[in-house]
N, C-alpha and C positions, 0 to 999 in steps of 0.2 A: 415392070416399069415401062411406061409409054415413052415415045420419042421426046415428047414435050417435057416430061418429068426428068428425063435423062439430061436434056439441055439445061433445065433449071438447076439440077444438081451440079452440073459442070460449071455453070456460071457462078453459083454460090461458092463452089470450091475455089474458083479463081479470086473471088472477092475476099474469101477467108485468108488466102495466102497474102494478098495485098494488104489486108488489114493487119495481119500479124507482122509483116515486114515494116509497116509504118509505125506500129505500136513499139516495136523494138528500137527503131530509129528515134522515136520520140523520147523513149527512156534514156537513150544514149545522149541525146542533146540536153535533156534536163539534168543528167548527171554532170555533163560538161559545164552547164550553167552553175550548178551547185558548187563545183570545184572553183570556178572563177570567182564566185561570190565569196567563198571562204578565204581564198587567197587575198582578195582585195580588202576584206574586213580585217584580216590579220595584219596587213600592211599598215592600216590606220593606227594600230597599237603603237607604232613608232612615235606618234605624236605625244604619247604620254610622257616621254622623256622631256619634252619641251613644255607642254601645257600644265604639267603638275606644279610648275613654279609660278604660275600666274596667280595674282590676287583675285578676289571675287569681282572687283570692278573690271579688271582686264578680261576676265572670262565672259562677263556679261556683254562687254563691248564686242568681242569676237562672235559670240552667239547671235547678237543682234544683226550682224552682217550676213549670217548664214540663212539660207532659205529653208522653209519647211519647219518640221519639229525637231530638227537636229540640235543636239546639245553635246557639250564636251563630256558630260557624265555618261552618255551613251558610248562614247569611245572608251572611256575608262572601264566600262562593263563588257566590252566586246570579248567574245570567245569564238562564236561561230554564227553563221546566218540562221535566223529563226526559221522554223518550219513553215510559219504562216507566210513567209516571203515567197514561198514556191507558188502560191496562188493556183495550184492545180492538184486535184485529188488523184492519188494512185488508183482509186476505184474506177476512174474513167479510162484507165489503161488496161482494164481486165477484158479479155476477149469476150465478144458478145454472142458467141456461138455455143456457150455451155448449156443454155436453156434449150433442151431438145423439143419441148412442146411448142416453142415459138414457130410460127408459120414461115414459109420461105420468103414471103414479101416483107415480113417484119424483120427478119434477119438481114435481108438484102438492104432494106432502107436504113437500118441501124448501122450496118457496116459502112455504107456510103457516107452517112452523116459523120461517123467517127473518123473516117479517113480524111474528110475535109477539115475536121477539128484538129487532127494530128498535124496537118499541114500548117494551119494557123499557129498552133503552139510552137512548132519547129521554127517558123519564120520569126515569131516574137522572141523566142529564146535566143536566136542568133542575133537579133537586134540588141537585146540586153547584154549579151556577152561582149559585143563590139563596144557598146556604150560604157560598160564597166571597165574593160581593158583600157580604153582611151582616157577615161576619167582618172583611173589609177595611175596612168603614165603622167598626167598633168600633176597629180598629187605628189608623185615621187620627185618630179622636177622642182616643185615648190618646196618640198622637204629639204632637198639638197641645197637649194638656194638659201633657205632660212638658216640651215646649219652653218653654211659658209659665212653668212652675214653676221650671225650672232656669236659664232665661235671661230673667228679667223685663225686663232692660234691653237685650235683644238683643245687638248686637255688643259693647257695653261689658261685659256680663256674661261673654261668651265670652273677651274679652281679659283680664279679671280672673282668670278661671280658669287661663288659659295662664300668666299671670305667677306665680300661686301654684304652678303645676306646676314652674316653673323652680327654686323653692325646695323641691322634693321633697314638696310637699303633694299629696294625691290630687285628681284633677280633680273627682271626685264624692265627697262624704262618705257614710258609711254611713246617715246620716239621710235622704239624698236618694235612696237606692237604691230606696225604696218605689215611687216613680212609674215608675222604670225597670223594676222587676220587673213591674208591671202592663203596661207596654209589651211586655216580653219574653213575657209570657203571651199577650197578644193576637197578637203576631207568630207565636208557636208554633202557635196555633190556625189562623191563616191558612195557615201552611206545611203543617199537617196536612191541611187541606181541599184545598189546591192539589195535594197529592201523593196524594190518595185516588183509586184507580182507579175507572173507570166501572163495571166489573163485578167488584166485590170483595165481601167478606163484609159484610153489613149487620147491625150490632149493635143 
């Protein structure tokens, strides 16, 4: 092996180590993002306790105030974040050095390109984690505020509403829909953030 070949092999070895370190770090960040998404979406299920008593007109009013394609039915169906929301293929995280027939320059170029991509993915994932955590905090605040306003006496207030419902009165009056609309808007924003792909268009 010539001196030039030796330097090339050493350089490639350094890039391999850096690539592997960034690949592992990227996987860890994506795992953290997935956990944050799952936790946030599961929090939204709390709204089922309130929204299930809305009539169809009240549901339509709340959904019209929410941005995007959010709907209360999506909350009712929530279980875990969809795989499509990841917006990033695990195949891109496979080391690029398994192909032995690839030339030194091809491996080096691919490693550098992937390392840059890993950095972009990590930065975007951290942005989404921060946005999801903050939007979930706003949602929780709105949820507590709504429960306090609608059920000031706790169980007694709930029981009274159920009794009124037996006499064909709405569980929530239109005057009370305001706080639920705020809650729906907060839930819609959490849902939107949780479903945002890692590598999507940034507006």
